[in-house]
N, C-alpha and C positions, 0 to 999 in steps of 0.2 A: 378576417385576417388572424392567423394565429397568435397566441398571445404566449408572451416568454415562459410563462410558467408552463402552458401544455408542450413547448419545444422542448423543456427540460424533460417532461414525464415520456415524451416520445423518445429523446435519446437515452435516458434512464433504461426502459424497456425497449430498446428497438430491437425487432428479430433480426437474425443473420439469414441471409437468404441465399439458401445452398452453402458454398464455401468462401463465398465472397463477403468480405465485412464493409460495411460502409465508410468511408474513407473520410476522415476531415470533420465529420459533422459534430464530435464532440469538442473538437477544438473552435467550431463556429458557436456552438451552443454556449462554450465559457463566455466567448465574446457578447453575447447576447445578454447574459445573466449580469456579466460585469458593467457594460456599460448604460443599459436598458436602452439602448437606442430601438426606434421602432425597425420592423422588418424590411422595409423598405431600403433602408439606410444601409443596414449591415447588408442587404443582398447584393449590393453593389461591391461590395469586397469579397463575399464568399457566393455567389448566385448558384453553384453547383449543389452543394451542402442545403442550403436553404431550401432550393426545391423538394432534396430528397427528404428533410426532417418536415417540410410542409405537407408532403403527399404521405407520411405516416400519418400525421394529426388528421387530415382529411379522409383516410379511409378508416381510422377510429371513428369520426365523427358520422360517418354512413352507416357503421356497423350498429353505431348506438341508435339512430333513427331508423335502421331498419328492422331493429330490434336480432339481427344476427347474432349467434353465440361468436363470442370474441375468441380469437386464438390466442393461446398462452403463449409468450416469446420465449425464445431459447435462452436468453440471459435473465438472470434472477433479478428482482428487486431488490434492491437494496434496503435493508431493516435493521431494526436497532435488536433484535434478538441475533442476527449473525447466524440463521439457520438451527434447526433443530432446537429452537429455544434457548439459544447460547446468552447468556445476556452479556450485556456490556460491562458492567462494571462486574467483574469475575471474582471469585476467590483464587487463593494461589492454587496454581495447577503446575504440574511439571510434564514435561516433553518426554516422550518415549518413543525409541524408534529399535526397531525388531527384523535382525536380517536384512539390511535395507541395503538393496542394491541398484544402480543404474547404469543402463548400458544404451550405446547408440548403434544400434546393428551387431557387429559382431566386436566391438569394440568396449569393454567394462570401463567404465569411468570411476565407479569404485564400489566396494562392497565385497561379503558381506559387512554391515557396522550394526552394532547394537550398544545403545548407549541410554541415558536418563539424564535430562537436566532437570536438577530439583528447584524449587522456589527458594531462591537467597543464593546461589550457586551461577556460575559464571563459565559456560562451554566454550573452551577455545577450537578453534579449527584451523589447524596448520598445515601447509604443504607447497611444493614448487609451483609453479607458475604452470597451469595447466595439467594439475593433479586433480580439478574436479572440485574444490571449493566452492564456487558458485552453483556448481551442479547441485551440490549437497544442500545447500542453503535453501534453493528454490525448490527442493523436493522436500526439504522440512517445512516450507511455508506453504506448501500445497501450491506451487505454480508449475511442477513438472510433477508428473506420476512415476513413481517409482517403477523399476521393471520388475521386482519380486521385493518380499517384506512388506513391511508396514510402519506407517509413524501417527503417532494419535497425541491426544492431550488427554490428561485426567485430572480431576481434582486430586489435590493431596491428600484429603479427610475421607473420600470416597475412592480409593484405589479401582474399583471393578468399574467405574463410569468412564467408559471412552468416549472420545470426542474426535471423530477425524478431522486434521487440520484443514481439510479444503472445506470444512461447514464451521469452522470455528474463528469466524472473520471478526468478532468482538474481542479475542483473545490474543491477538497477533500484531506485531508490528514489525513493519520491516524498513531497513535503508540498503541501497545498494548503488553502486556508480550507473547501472543503467535503468534506475529509475528516473523516469522522466517528469519534469514541471510545465506546467502549462507556461509558456514565453509570453501570451500576452497579458499575463495577469502577473499583479503586484504579489510580492511573499506573502502578504496577511490575506489577499484575494484566495491564493492557492489554498491554502489552510483553510479558510473558510468554505470553500466549496467542496473539499475532500471530507470536512467532518459532515456538512450538507447531506452528501450523497450518501453516507453512511449512517445516514439518520440519527447523527447527534451534533445539530447545529450549533454552532458558537458564535457570539458578540465579537465585533473587532477589536473589542478591548483585551479579551481573550488570546484571539490570533497574535496581537502585537506583543503579549505577555509572553507567549511561546517563542518569538521570534528574538526577544532579548535575552530570554533563557539560551541561546546556543551564540551568544555574542554580538548579535546585529543589533544596529539601531533602526527601530522601528517607523521612528518620526521621517529620519533620512530617506527609507526606502518606502513610503507611501505613496510619490509619486513615480517610483522608477520600477518598471516593468523587469520581470525576472529573465528575459533575454538578454537584459544589459548588465546582470551581476556577473564576477566574476567565477570561475569553477570553484573556488574555494567558498566564497560567498552562495552559491547553490547547493553544495554540499552541506552547510549548515542548516539551510532550509529543509532539506531532506532529513535532517537529523532532527529537526523540529516537527517534521510531516510523520516521523517515525514512532514518536511518542504522544502524539496527537491525543489517542484513545486513551492513553495509560494502559497500556497492553500488559497481559500476565506473561508474556514470553516475547521478548525482543531479539530480532535478528538484525545483525549489523554485519554487512560484508562490505570488507574494506572501507571502514568507516571514517581512516583518516586520510582517505585519499584526496590529493590536493589541497588540504589543511596545512596550515602554519603551526607553530608552536602553541599560540593560545588557542589555535581549533581543536588539538589534540590533547589540551588539558578538559575543552569540552567535552569531549567524547569519553575521559575521563569521568568527570562529572556525570554523566547520562549514565555511566554504567554503575557507578556509586548509587544514583538516586533509583534504578530498576531495581537493583539488590533489592530493595526495601519493599517493592510490590512485587516479584515473581525473579525468575530468571531470564539469562542473558546468553544466546549463542553468537560469537564472535570468530570470525572468519578473517585472517588475515597473517602477514607474512611480518609486520613491525614488532621486533622483540620489544618493544615499551607496551603495546596493546594487549601481546600475550601474555605478560607477566601481569594482567589483570583477570586471568583465566584460574579457575581453581582447579579444573581438569582439562586434559586435551586429547582430541582427535586429531593423528596425523595422518594423512593421506598419502 
């Protein structure tokens, strides 16, 4: 029978078959990791993903036994270096965009844009609804490829050393409305899992401390799954996730959405703390949040 550790390994490096991704398996593996229940008990709840994960683990075991070369998965392993030797504890870096454009077919969303987000500075991104703020942030994070132009990170002390944003995993933190948390896990378990997947495991006390920093009561939420939280509470958990790895560049897309007045103060505190360790890219239409920016890009 496959152990939970083998199941986690299988899902982190699971290959993509053609253009069809395996559905729901990550969620199943989260439940297995959280509860520690035997495979048979969890299989009664998620039988199809269970068989898919087991099949991957069995194929690996057969390859090892037969001594056949192992095919490298299409998905990258998560590592503490974040690609090309990028360290997790990074020095001050700056974000550089040069003639950046993004189009969907014949429709141009934005561009060309050129700007620099230096350490200790906050870059605001403003614009009407549908102007492309979220698309720009996703392009800067590396979730969307630009149609033309380039974006990279470079150390402030070494301007010529460029690191593409798609390979600078340990330097970037991101929070957005469409960022999904796992509803089957508690807030602390979400943070623990994301830290473990990134290769930087944290203790439960550290996860609860991060939750307290965004204005939530970790003791009260120990037995509450994330899917039962309000939208404002989930937004606070997303903010805790964004700064979990102490990123050098923090991207906040509408960070104050669904937050009350106390939540907006949490956002301001996060931006102020981020100034001390790096830069912030803040996409919003809230005048109070835009007032936190030193420079502004208007789409």
